C-alpha positions as CSV (number, residue, x, y, z in Angstrom):
1,M,-38.7,12.0,-20.0
2,R,-38.3,15.7,-20.8
3,L,-36.3,16.9,-23.7
4,L,-33.8,18.5,-21.3
5,D,-33.2,15.2,-19.5
6,R,-32.6,13.4,-22.8
7,Y,-30.1,16.1,-23.9
8,L,-28.2,16.1,-20.6
9,L,-28.0,12.3,-20.6
10,R,-26.8,12.2,-24.2
11,E,-24.1,14.7,-23.5
12,L,-23.0,12.6,-20.5
13,L,-23.3,9.1,-21.8
14,T,-21.1,9.7,-24.9
15,P,-18.0,10.7,-22.9
16,L,-18.8,8.1,-20.3
17,A,-18.6,5.3,-22.9
18,Y,-15.3,6.7,-24.2
19,C,-13.9,7.0,-20.6
20,L,-15.0,3.4,-19.7
21,S,-13.3,1.9,-22.8
22,G,-10.2,4.2,-22.5
23,F,-9.6,3.4,-18.8
24,L,-10.1,-0.4,-19.5
25,I,-7.5,-0.2,-22.3
26,F,-5.1,1.8,-20.1
27,Y,-5.5,-0.5,-17.2
28,V,-4.9,-3.7,-19.2
29,A,-1.9,-2.2,-20.9
30,F,-0.4,-0.9,-17.6
31,D,-1.1,-4.2,-15.8
32,L,0.3,-6.3,-18.6
33,I,3.7,-4.5,-18.4
34,F,4.0,-5.6,-14.7
35,R,2.6,-9.1,-15.1
36,I,4.3,-10.2,-18.3
37,S,7.0,-12.1,-16.4
38,Q,4.3,-13.8,-14.2
39,F,2.4,-14.9,-17.3
40,Q,5.6,-16.3,-18.8
41,D,6.4,-18.2,-15.7
42,A,2.9,-19.7,-15.8
43,H,3.4,-20.6,-19.5
44,L,0.3,-18.8,-20.5
45,Q,-0.6,-18.5,-24.2
46,A,-2.1,-15.4,-25.7
47,F,-5.6,-16.8,-25.4
48,D,-5.0,-17.6,-21.7
49,V,-3.8,-14.0,-21.1
50,V,-7.0,-12.7,-22.7
51,K,-9.0,-15.0,-20.6
52,Y,-7.2,-13.9,-17.5
53,Y,-8.2,-10.2,-18.1
54,V,-11.8,-11.2,-19.0
55,V,-12.3,-12.9,-15.6
56,T,-10.5,-10.2,-13.6
57,L,-11.9,-7.1,-15.2
58,P,-15.3,-7.2,-13.3
59,G,-13.6,-6.4,-10.0
60,I,-11.6,-3.6,-11.6
61,L,-14.7,-2.2,-13.3
62,A,-16.6,-2.1,-10.0
63,D,-13.9,-0.8,-7.7
64,L,-12.1,1.7,-10.0
65,V,-13.1,2.1,-13.6
66,I,-16.8,2.9,-13.3
67,P,-16.4,5.6,-10.5
68,V,-13.4,7.2,-12.2
69,S,-15.0,7.2,-15.6
70,L,-18.2,8.7,-14.2
71,L,-16.3,11.4,-12.5
72,L,-14.3,12.3,-15.6
73,A,-17.2,12.2,-18.0
74,L,-19.4,14.2,-15.7
75,L,-16.9,17.0,-15.2
76,Y,-16.1,17.0,-18.9
77,A,-19.9,17.3,-19.8
78,L,-20.6,20.0,-17.3
79,T,-17.5,22.0,-18.2
80,N,-18.6,21.8,-21.8
81,H,-22.1,23.0,-20.9
82,G,-20.5,25.9,-19.0
83,R,-18.3,26.9,-21.9
84,H,-21.5,27.5,-24.0
85,N,-23.4,29.1,-21.2
86,E,-26.0,26.3,-21.4
87,L,-26.3,25.9,-17.6
88,V,-26.8,29.7,-17.2
89,A,-29.6,29.5,-19.8
90,M,-31.3,26.6,-17.9
91,R,-31.2,28.5,-14.7
92,A,-32.5,31.6,-16.4
93,A,-35.4,29.5,-17.7
94,G,-36.4,28.7,-14.1
95,V,-34.8,25.2,-13.9
96,G,-33.5,24.6,-10.4
97,V,-30.0,23.2,-9.6
98,W,-31.4,20.0,-8.2
99,R,-33.6,19.5,-11.3
100,I,-30.6,19.8,-13.5
101,A,-28.7,17.4,-11.4
102,A,-31.5,14.8,-11.4
103,P,-30.4,13.0,-14.6
104,Y,-26.9,12.7,-13.3
105,L,-28.0,11.4,-9.9
106,A,-30.1,8.8,-11.8
107,V,-27.1,7.7,-13.8
108,G,-25.1,7.5,-10.5
109,A,-27.8,5.3,-8.9
110,A,-28.0,3.1,-12.0
111,L,-24.2,2.6,-12.0
112,G,-24.4,1.9,-8.3
113,V,-26.8,-1.0,-9.0
114,V,-24.4,-2.2,-11.7
115,V,-21.5,-2.1,-9.2
116,L,-23.6,-4.0,-6.6
117,F,-24.5,-6.7,-9.2
118,I,-20.8,-7.1,-10.3
119,N,-19.6,-7.4,-6.7
120,E,-22.2,-9.9,-5.6
121,V,-22.8,-12.0,-8.7
122,W,-19.9,-11.7,-11.1
123,A,-16.7,-10.8,-9.2
124,P,-16.6,-13.4,-6.3
125,Q,-15.6,-16.2,-8.7
126,T,-13.0,-14.2,-10.6
127,A,-10.2,-14.5,-8.0
128,D,-10.4,-18.3,-8.1
129,R,-10.5,-18.4,-11.9
130,A,-7.6,-16.0,-12.2
131,R,-5.6,-18.1,-9.7
132,E,-6.3,-21.3,-11.6
133,L,-5.1,-19.7,-14.8
134,L,-1.9,-18.4,-13.2
135,Q,-1.2,-21.7,-11.4
136,G,-1.5,-23.7,-14.7
137,H,-0.8,-27.3,-14.1
138,K,-0.1,-26.6,-10.4
139,G,-3.7,-25.6,-9.8
140,P,-5.0,-29.1,-8.7
141,A,-2.1,-29.6,-6.4
142,R,-2.8,-26.3,-4.6
143,E,-6.5,-27.2,-4.4
144,R,-5.5,-30.4,-2.6
145,M,-3.7,-28.7,0.3
146,A,-5.1,-29.6,3.7
147,I,-8.0,-27.5,4.9
148,R,-8.9,-26.8,8.5
149,F,-11.8,-24.7,9.8
150,R,-14.3,-24.5,12.6
151,S,-18.1,-23.9,12.5
152,D,-18.5,-22.0,15.8
153,D,-22.3,-21.9,15.8
154,T,-22.5,-25.8,15.7
155,M,-19.2,-26.5,17.6
156,R,-17.9,-28.6,14.8
157,D,-14.3,-28.9,13.5
158,W,-13.5,-29.9,9.9
159,V,-10.1,-31.2,8.8
160,V,-9.8,-32.1,5.1
161,D,-6.4,-33.7,4.7
162,G,-6.7,-34.2,0.9
163,G,-8.2,-30.8,0.1
164,I,-10.8,-30.4,-2.6
165,D,-11.0,-32.4,-5.7
166,P,-10.9,-29.7,-8.5
167,A,-12.8,-31.9,-10.9
168,T,-15.8,-32.9,-8.7
169,G,-15.6,-30.5,-5.7
170,D,-15.6,-33.5,-3.3
171,L,-13.7,-33.3,0.0
172,L,-10.8,-35.8,0.1
173,Q,-10.0,-37.6,3.4
174,P,-12.4,-35.4,5.5
175,Q,-12.6,-35.6,9.3
176,V,-15.5,-34.0,11.2
177,R,-15.4,-33.7,14.9
178,W,-18.3,-32.5,17.2
179,T,-16.9,-30.8,20.2
180,A,-20.2,-30.9,22.1
181,P,-22.9,-33.6,22.1
182,Q,-25.8,-32.9,19.6
183,P,-28.9,-35.0,19.2
184,G,-28.5,-37.5,16.4
185,A,-25.0,-36.5,15.6
186,P,-21.9,-38.7,16.0
187,Q,-18.8,-37.7,17.9
188,R,-16.6,-37.8,14.9
189,I,-16.4,-39.1,11.3
190,H,-13.3,-40.1,9.3
191,A,-13.9,-40.9,5.6
192,D,-12.2,-41.3,2.3
193,R,-14.4,-38.8,0.5
194,A,-17.4,-36.6,1.1
195,A,-19.7,-35.6,-1.8
196,Y,-22.5,-33.0,-1.5
197,H,-25.8,-34.1,-3.0
198,D,-29.4,-32.8,-2.5
199,G,-28.5,-30.7,0.5
200,Q,-26.6,-33.4,2.4
201,W,-23.1,-34.8,2.6
202,I,-22.4,-38.4,1.6
203,F,-19.3,-39.7,3.4
204,S,-17.7,-42.7,1.5
205,N,-16.0,-45.5,3.5
206,A,-16.8,-43.6,6.7
207,D,-15.5,-44.6,10.1
208,V,-18.2,-43.3,12.5
209,W,-17.7,-42.8,16.2
210,M,-20.9,-42.3,18.3
211,W,-21.0,-40.6,21.7
212,G,-20.8,-43.0,24.6
213,K,-19.5,-45.9,22.5
214,D,-16.0,-47.4,22.6
215,Q,-16.1,-48.8,19.1
216,S,-16.7,-47.3,15.7
217,T,-18.8,-48.5,12.8
218,I,-17.8,-48.6,9.2
219,S,-20.3,-47.4,6.6
220,S,-19.7,-47.4,2.8
221,N,-22.0,-44.4,2.4
222,Y,-22.9,-42.4,5.5
223,P,-25.4,-39.5,4.7
224,M,-25.6,-36.4,7.0
225,R,-27.4,-33.1,6.5
226,L,-25.1,-30.4,7.8
227,P,-25.3,-26.6,7.4
228,E,-21.8,-26.4,5.8
229,T,-22.0,-26.4,2.0
230,P,-19.3,-26.5,-0.6
231,A,-19.8,-22.8,-1.3
232,W,-19.4,-22.1,2.4
233,I,-16.3,-24.1,2.6
234,R,-14.7,-22.3,-0.3
235,T,-15.6,-19.0,1.4
236,E,-14.0,-20.2,4.5
237,I,-10.8,-20.9,2.6
238,K,-10.9,-17.5,1.0
239,L,-11.4,-15.6,4.3
240,T,-8.9,-17.6,6.4
241,S,-6.2,-17.0,3.8
242,L,-7.0,-13.3,3.5
243,S,-4.0,-11.4,5.0
244,R,-4.4,-8.0,6.7
245,T,-2.2,-6.5,4.0
246,E,-4.5,-7.6,1.2
247,A,-7.6,-6.8,3.3
248,A,-6.4,-3.2,3.8
249,K,-6.2,-2.6,0.0
250,R,-9.9,-2.9,-0.9
251,P,-12.9,-5.2,-0.3
252,Q,-12.1,-8.7,-1.5
253,L,-15.4,-10.7,-1.1
254,S,-19.1,-10.3,-1.5
255,I,-21.6,-9.1,1.1
256,G,-23.1,-12.6,1.2
257,E,-19.8,-14.4,1.8
258,L,-18.8,-12.0,4.5
259,S,-22.2,-12.0,6.2
260,T,-22.3,-15.8,6.3
261,Y,-18.8,-16.0,7.7
262,L,-19.5,-13.5,10.5
263,R,-22.7,-15.3,11.3
264,L,-21.0,-18.7,11.6
265,H,-18.1,-17.3,13.6
266,P,-19.6,-15.2,16.4
267,N,-16.5,-15.7,18.6
268,L,-13.9,-14.2,16.3
269,G,-11.0,-12.3,17.9
270,A,-11.0,-8.5,17.8
271,D,-8.3,-8.4,15.1
272,K,-10.1,-10.8,12.7
273,R,-13.5,-9.2,13.4
274,A,-12.1,-5.7,12.6
275,I,-10.8,-7.0,9.2
276,F,-14.0,-8.7,8.2
277,Q,-16.3,-6.0,9.5
278,T,-14.3,-3.4,7.5
279,Q,-14.5,-5.6,4.4
280,L,-18.3,-6.0,4.8
281,Q,-18.9,-2.3,5.4
282,G,-16.6,-1.4,2.5
283,R,-18.5,-3.7,0.2
284,I,-21.8,-2.2,1.2
285,A,-20.5,1.3,0.7
286,G,-19.0,0.5,-2.7
287,P,-22.2,1.0,-4.8
288,F,-22.8,4.4,-3.2
289,T,-19.5,5.7,-4.5
290,C,-21.1,6.5,-7.8
291,L,-23.7,8.8,-6.1
292,A,-20.9,10.4,-4.0
293,V,-19.0,11.0,-7.2
294,V,-22.0,12.8,-8.7
295,M,-22.5,14.9,-5.6
296,I,-18.9,16.2,-5.6
297,A,-18.5,16.5,-9.4
298,F,-21.8,18.4,-10.1
299,P,-21.2,21.6,-8.1
300,L,-17.5,21.7,-9.3
301,G,-18.5,21.3,-12.9
302,A,-21.6,23.5,-12.8
303,K,-19.9,26.6,-11.6
304,P,-20.9,29.6,-13.7
305,G,-18.3,31.0,-16.1
306,R,-16.4,29.8,-19.2
307,R,-13.6,27.5,-18.4
308,N,-11.2,25.3,-20.4
309,V,-12.3,21.7,-20.7
310,F,-9.0,20.6,-19.3
311,V,-9.9,22.2,-16.0
312,G,-12.5,19.5,-15.7
313,V,-9.9,16.8,-16.4
314,A,-7.5,18.3,-13.9
315,N,-10.3,18.5,-11.2
316,S,-11.2,14.8,-11.8
317,I,-7.6,13.7,-11.5
318,F,-7.2,15.6,-8.2
319,I,-10.5,14.3,-6.8
320,C,-9.5,10.7,-7.8
321,F,-6.2,10.9,-6.0
322,A,-7.7,12.5,-2.9
323,Y,-10.6,10.0,-2.7
324,F,-8.6,6.9,-3.2
325,I,-5.8,7.9,-0.9
326,L,-8.3,8.7,1.8
327,Q,-10.1,5.4,1.1
328,R,-6.8,3.4,1.4
329,V,-5.9,5.2,4.6
330,C,-9.3,4.7,6.2
331,F,-9.3,1.0,5.2
332,A,-5.9,0.5,6.7
333,F,-7.1,2.1,10.0
334,G,-10.3,0.0,9.9
335,T,-8.6,-3.3,9.4
336,S,-6.1,-2.6,12.1
337,G,-8.8,-1.8,14.6
338,D,-7.8,1.9,15.0
339,M,-11.1,3.1,13.4
340,P,-14.6,1.8,13.6
341,P,-15.3,-0.4,10.5
342,A,-18.4,1.5,9.5
343,L,-16.6,4.9,9.7
344,A,-13.5,3.6,7.9
345,A,-15.7,2.4,5.0
346,W,-18.1,5.2,4.7
347,L,-16.0,8.3,5.6
348,P,-14.7,9.0,2.0
349,N,-18.3,8.9,0.6
350,L,-19.6,11.0,3.5
351,L,-17.0,13.6,2.9
352,C,-17.7,13.7,-0.8
353,V,-21.4,14.1,-0.2
354,G,-20.9,16.7,2.6
355,A,-18.5,18.8,0.4
356,G,-20.9,18.5,-2.5
357,L,-23.9,19.7,-0.5
358,A,-21.8,22.7,0.8
359,L,-20.8,23.6,-2.7
360,M,-24.4,23.3,-4.0
361,T,-25.5,26.1,-1.7
362,H,-23.2,28.5,-3.6
363,L,-24.6,27.7,-7.1
């Protein structure tokens, strides 16, 4: 790594660390003001409130804090370089614009990978954990609400009257009905409990009806290898309970969860498909937001001339408002079916990159 790269990275990473910590503190303080009554109703102790923010912050980091912090830190660093004519000196020494921007693009790509990791590995479980904390003693009761869903690719209906046992993850009072004959599969199963072990479901005290037979058979433990897994069932619950209003705000689930759901439900209606396709495209486009931020911030901050550092702050605030307003509007149009899902999710990033490329030609 050249000395110039190390210098530019050091001048960027220091304000980036301050911005990340500052925005996190600001978000927690602001959110706490609005949620304090909700925490009191749930009878949460101080440790529970801290735990709530620990489990919910990954999603906020990926969707908001990291891109905004990168934008503010980059504009601050570039404006500072401009005040001391350092960028002019680099250009005079024969260093091209894209070569100067290379370390910043590398940071944007690295943070994009971090956002992808958070969204796919860390954040998907945070909503459930946060809900359990807020529900308090009511959590198990809510988990045991009846669950109904359909596996379209296998023509199989599930009804779980007792819900999910929160302690073991077992299905309570499950009923499985095959709507079309399948080799080796019964017509329906009624059981007291279903536990998932070694890739198969074990139905306890199962009442099994076979195709073409008038009577059922009772089995204390009836094993069946089915493609539905506990993780898939929890994803089904999340997606079926996702309202259009919540979906229009931001991506809510991981790429894996959304892809699996769309694969297992090829016959979704147009309204539902628009919601989930927009969610999927939005989740894919999320990591590229960091690169889009660099593309729009670099030409704005690298303009020649001495400027006050607060100009960079003002520019970052304006860009943030414009970007997130456009993102919310596009997401609303995508989930309502008035805009193609891919366009709704990618348009803000594409506009940032396009504007950045146009501005780069004038540097």
